C-alpha positions as CSV (number, residue, x, y, z in Angstrom):
1,M,-110.4,-80.8,39.5
2,G,-110.2,-81.3,35.7
3,V,-112.7,-79.9,33.3
4,W,-114.0,-83.3,32.3
5,S,-115.2,-84.1,35.9
6,K,-117.7,-81.3,35.6
7,L,-118.4,-81.5,31.9
8,S,-119.1,-85.2,31.8
9,R,-122.2,-84.7,34.0
10,V,-123.8,-82.4,31.4
11,L,-122.4,-83.5,28.0
12,T,-123.8,-87.1,28.4
13,R,-127.3,-85.9,29.1
14,R,-128.0,-84.9,25.5
15,D,-131.1,-82.9,26.4
16,P,-131.9,-79.4,25.2
17,A,-130.4,-77.7,28.2
18,A,-127.2,-79.7,28.1
19,R,-125.4,-77.5,25.5
20,A,-126.0,-74.4,27.6
21,D,-124.9,-76.1,30.8
22,A,-121.7,-77.4,29.1
23,E,-120.9,-74.0,27.7
24,R,-121.3,-72.5,31.2
25,V,-118.8,-75.1,32.6
26,L,-116.3,-74.2,30.0
27,V,-116.8,-70.4,30.4
28,E,-116.4,-70.8,34.2
29,A,-113.1,-72.6,33.5
30,D,-112.1,-69.4,31.5
31,F,-112.1,-70.9,28.0
32,G,-114.1,-67.9,26.9
33,P,-117.3,-68.1,24.9
34,A,-115.6,-68.5,21.5
35,A,-113.4,-71.4,22.5
36,A,-116.3,-73.0,24.4
37,E,-118.5,-72.9,21.4
38,E,-115.9,-74.3,19.1
39,L,-115.1,-77.2,21.5
40,L,-118.7,-78.1,21.8
41,E,-119.2,-78.0,18.1
42,R,-116.3,-80.4,17.7
43,L,-117.7,-82.7,20.3
44,A,-121.3,-82.6,19.2
45,K,-121.2,-86.0,17.3
46,V,-118.7,-87.8,19.4
47,P,-120.1,-91.0,21.1
48,D,-120.3,-90.7,24.9
49,R,-117.6,-93.3,25.6
50,E,-115.1,-91.3,23.5
51,L,-115.9,-87.8,24.8
52,E,-113.1,-87.5,27.4
53,D,-110.4,-88.5,24.9
54,A,-111.9,-86.3,22.3
55,L,-112.1,-83.3,24.7
56,E,-108.4,-83.7,25.5
57,R,-107.5,-84.1,21.8
58,E,-109.5,-81.0,20.8
59,V,-108.1,-78.9,23.6
60,R,-104.6,-79.9,22.5
61,A,-105.5,-78.9,18.9
62,L,-106.7,-75.4,20.1
63,L,-103.4,-74.9,22.0
64,G,-101.5,-75.3,18.7
65,D,-97.7,-75.4,18.4
66,G,-95.0,-72.9,19.0
67,K,-91.4,-72.8,20.4
68,P,-92.0,-74.1,23.9
69,G,-89.2,-73.4,26.3
70,G,-87.0,-72.0,23.6
71,I,-85.2,-68.6,23.6
72,V,-83.7,-67.6,20.3
73,R,-80.0,-66.9,19.9
74,A,-79.2,-63.6,18.1
75,A,-76.9,-64.0,15.1
76,V,-74.9,-61.1,16.7
77,P,-74.9,-61.3,20.5
78,P,-76.2,-60.3,22.9
79,T,-79.7,-61.7,22.5
80,V,-82.1,-59.1,24.0
81,V,-85.2,-60.3,25.8
82,L,-87.9,-57.8,26.8
83,L,-90.4,-58.9,29.4
84,Y,-93.8,-57.2,29.4
85,G,-96.7,-57.5,31.7
86,V,-98.8,-55.6,34.3
87,N,-97.7,-55.2,37.9
88,G,-98.5,-58.3,40.0
89,A,-98.2,-60.8,37.2
90,G,-94.8,-62.0,38.5
91,K,-92.8,-60.4,35.8
92,T,-89.7,-59.5,37.9
93,T,-89.5,-63.0,39.4
94,T,-89.9,-64.5,36.0
95,A,-86.9,-62.5,34.8
96,A,-84.8,-64.1,37.5
97,K,-86.2,-67.6,36.7
98,L,-85.5,-67.1,33.0
99,A,-82.0,-66.0,33.7
100,H,-81.4,-69.0,36.0
101,R,-82.7,-71.3,33.3
102,L,-80.5,-69.8,30.6
103,R,-77.4,-69.9,32.8
104,R,-78.0,-73.6,33.4
105,E,-77.9,-73.9,29.6
106,G,-74.5,-72.2,29.6
107,R,-75.8,-68.8,28.5
108,E,-74.4,-65.9,30.5
109,T,-77.1,-63.4,31.3
110,L,-77.4,-59.8,32.3
111,L,-80.5,-58.6,34.2
112,A,-81.8,-55.1,33.7
113,A,-84.5,-53.3,35.8
114,A,-86.2,-50.8,33.4
115,D,-89.3,-50.5,35.6
116,T,-88.2,-47.0,36.8
117,F,-91.7,-46.3,38.2
118,R,-91.5,-49.0,40.9
119,A,-88.5,-48.9,43.2
120,G,-89.5,-52.2,44.7
121,A,-89.1,-53.9,41.3
122,V,-85.6,-52.5,40.9
123,S,-84.4,-53.6,44.3
124,Q,-86.1,-57.0,43.9
125,L,-84.3,-57.7,40.6
126,R,-81.0,-56.4,42.0
127,V,-81.3,-59.0,44.8
128,W,-82.0,-61.7,42.3
129,A,-79.0,-60.7,40.2
130,E,-76.8,-60.9,43.2
131,R,-78.1,-64.3,44.1
132,L,-77.5,-65.5,40.6
133,G,-74.2,-63.9,40.2
134,A,-75.4,-62.1,37.2
135,P,-74.5,-58.5,36.1
136,F,-77.2,-56.0,36.8
137,V,-78.2,-52.6,35.3
138,G,-80.8,-50.3,36.8
139,P,-81.7,-46.7,37.0
140,A,-79.5,-44.2,38.7
141,A,-79.4,-44.2,42.5
142,D,-81.3,-40.9,42.6
143,G,-84.1,-42.5,40.5
144,T,-83.5,-40.4,37.4
145,G,-83.6,-41.8,33.9
146,D,-86.4,-43.4,32.0
147,S,-87.1,-47.0,31.1
148,A,-85.8,-46.6,27.5
149,A,-82.5,-45.1,28.8
150,V,-82.0,-48.0,31.2
151,A,-82.8,-50.5,28.4
152,F,-80.3,-48.8,26.1
153,D,-77.6,-48.8,28.8
154,A,-78.3,-52.5,29.5
155,V,-77.7,-53.6,25.9
156,K,-74.5,-51.5,25.8
157,A,-73.3,-53.1,29.0
158,G,-74.1,-56.5,27.6
159,V,-72.0,-55.8,24.5
160,A,-69.1,-54.5,26.7
161,R,-69.2,-57.5,29.0
162,G,-69.6,-60.0,26.2
163,V,-72.7,-61.7,27.7
164,D,-74.9,-64.0,25.7
165,T,-78.3,-62.6,26.8
166,V,-79.7,-59.4,28.2
167,I,-83.1,-59.8,30.0
168,I,-84.9,-56.5,30.6
169,D,-87.8,-56.2,33.0
170,T,-90.0,-53.4,31.7
171,A,-92.5,-51.1,33.4
172,G,-95.9,-52.7,34.3
173,R,-98.5,-50.2,35.1
174,L,-102.1,-50.8,34.1
175,H,-102.5,-52.2,30.6
176,T,-105.1,-49.5,29.9
177,D,-102.5,-46.8,30.4
178,E,-101.7,-45.4,26.9
179,R,-98.6,-43.7,28.2
180,L,-97.2,-47.0,29.3
181,L,-97.8,-48.7,26.0
182,E,-96.1,-45.8,24.2
183,E,-93.2,-46.1,26.6
184,L,-92.9,-49.8,25.8
185,K,-92.6,-48.9,22.1
186,K,-89.8,-46.4,23.1
187,V,-88.0,-49.2,25.0
188,A,-88.1,-51.5,22.0
189,R,-86.7,-48.7,19.8
190,A,-84.0,-48.0,22.3
191,V,-82.6,-51.6,22.4
192,G,-82.6,-51.7,18.6
193,K,-80.4,-48.6,18.5
194,A,-78.1,-50.0,21.2
195,H,-77.6,-53.4,19.6
196,P,-74.6,-53.8,17.2
197,A,-76.9,-55.4,14.6
198,H,-79.8,-53.0,15.3
199,D,-82.1,-56.0,15.2
200,A,-83.2,-56.1,18.9
201,P,-85.4,-57.1,20.7
202,H,-85.0,-60.7,19.7
203,E,-87.7,-61.9,22.1
204,S,-90.7,-59.9,23.4
205,L,-92.4,-62.1,26.0
206,L,-95.6,-61.1,27.7
207,V,-95.9,-62.4,31.3
208,L,-99.5,-63.1,32.4
209,D,-101.1,-64.1,35.7
210,G,-102.9,-67.4,35.1
211,T,-105.3,-66.8,38.0
212,V,-107.1,-63.8,36.5
213,G,-108.7,-65.7,33.6
214,Q,-110.2,-63.5,30.9
215,T,-108.6,-60.4,32.3
216,A,-105.3,-61.9,31.1
217,V,-106.8,-62.4,27.7
218,R,-107.8,-58.7,27.6
219,Q,-104.3,-57.7,28.7
220,A,-102.7,-59.8,26.0
221,E,-104.9,-58.1,23.4
222,L,-103.9,-54.6,24.4
223,F,-100.2,-55.4,24.7
224,A,-100.2,-57.2,21.3
225,R,-101.6,-54.0,19.7
226,A,-98.8,-51.9,21.2
227,V,-95.7,-54.2,20.7
228,P,-95.0,-57.3,18.5
229,L,-95.0,-60.3,20.9
230,T,-92.9,-63.4,20.3
231,G,-94.3,-65.5,23.1
232,L,-96.2,-65.8,26.4
233,I,-95.2,-66.8,29.9
234,V,-98.2,-67.8,32.1
235,T,-97.5,-67.6,35.9
236,K,-99.2,-68.9,39.0
237,L,-100.6,-72.0,37.4
238,D,-99.7,-74.1,40.5
239,G,-103.0,-73.3,42.3
240,T,-105.6,-72.4,39.8
241,A,-108.4,-74.2,38.0
242,R,-108.7,-71.5,35.4
243,G,-106.3,-72.9,32.9
244,G,-108.8,-72.6,30.1
245,A,-107.6,-69.0,29.8
246,V,-104.4,-70.4,28.1
247,V,-106.6,-71.8,25.4
248,A,-108.4,-68.5,25.0
249,L,-105.0,-66.7,24.9
250,R,-103.9,-69.0,22.1
251,R,-107.0,-68.0,20.1
252,T,-106.6,-64.3,20.8
253,V,-103.0,-63.4,20.1
254,P,-100.6,-64.9,17.6
255,A,-97.8,-65.5,20.2
256,A,-97.7,-69.0,21.7
257,P,-97.0,-69.9,25.3
258,R,-93.3,-70.6,25.9
259,F,-93.2,-71.2,29.6
260,I,-95.5,-71.7,32.6
261,A,-94.5,-70.8,36.1
262,T,-95.8,-73.2,38.8
263,G,-94.2,-71.9,42.0
264,E,-92.0,-69.2,43.5
265,G,-88.6,-71.1,43.3
266,L,-86.0,-70.4,40.6
267,D,-86.6,-73.8,39.1
268,D,-90.4,-73.4,38.9
269,L,-90.4,-72.3,35.2
270,E,-91.3,-75.1,32.9
271,P,-91.3,-75.2,29.1
272,F,-95.0,-75.1,28.0
273,D,-96.0,-78.6,26.9
274,P,-99.3,-78.5,25.0
275,E,-100.0,-82.2,25.4
276,A,-99.3,-82.3,29.1
277,F,-101.2,-79.1,29.6
278,A,-104.3,-80.4,27.8
279,R,-104.1,-83.6,29.8
280,R,-103.9,-81.8,33.1
281,L,-106.6,-79.3,32.2
282,V,-109.1,-82.0,31.1
283,R,-108.3,-84.9,33.5
284,A,-106.5,-83.6,36.6
């Protein structure tokens, strides 16, 4: 159910309580208080018959622009993509989806499992790599080696194999774990040292679970403080009515959404389309 179906019942009342009720509807849809207040300010003088169109237009404006669906190409290959995010956000599956998408574009990819704290993530990504026919780099069989070492080895392997893109799945413990955030900084430094041009990572993408609403916004704030982000990937948007969090994210961190994941299949990774997303959020 789109936001408008709920918001229309209160916005058109124009009574003293309508504003508070409208703000509650938007906050419940995870726009957050700041975005909700800004939207209502922009709609305050719009005639009733134009409110639905105006709401979609203003949501679209808040989503801004970016580089939807694009992954840069490094001047000197390989392009190095780091995927950040907490456990459970779908980061490992997203790595496979992104590799699949890039391979369809003719870009040979290498997948690396640098989440050395979770054996399941390593084995899961190895299976995806085998399914895709992509080279794979992970920790030693005995579990030794830290995330930065795996990331370093992955870039070196990418150079040796002549691949176009190296996608590295990083550790995803709780976003409040300061040790994790320091470790992610170490990973970023390691890939820079390993790359021939010493300019990696070329993309730092934060994977966020779209069903957790404002929790995703807080996660994004903390990750953005630790590592420079170049984009966002929002997952699990196939079955949630909490898409307002994407608007809140756009206001909170400078990185724009690149992709949204709408299912579990390899093809269920779509370039983020601000116009289509605004339409779906308001009218669906």
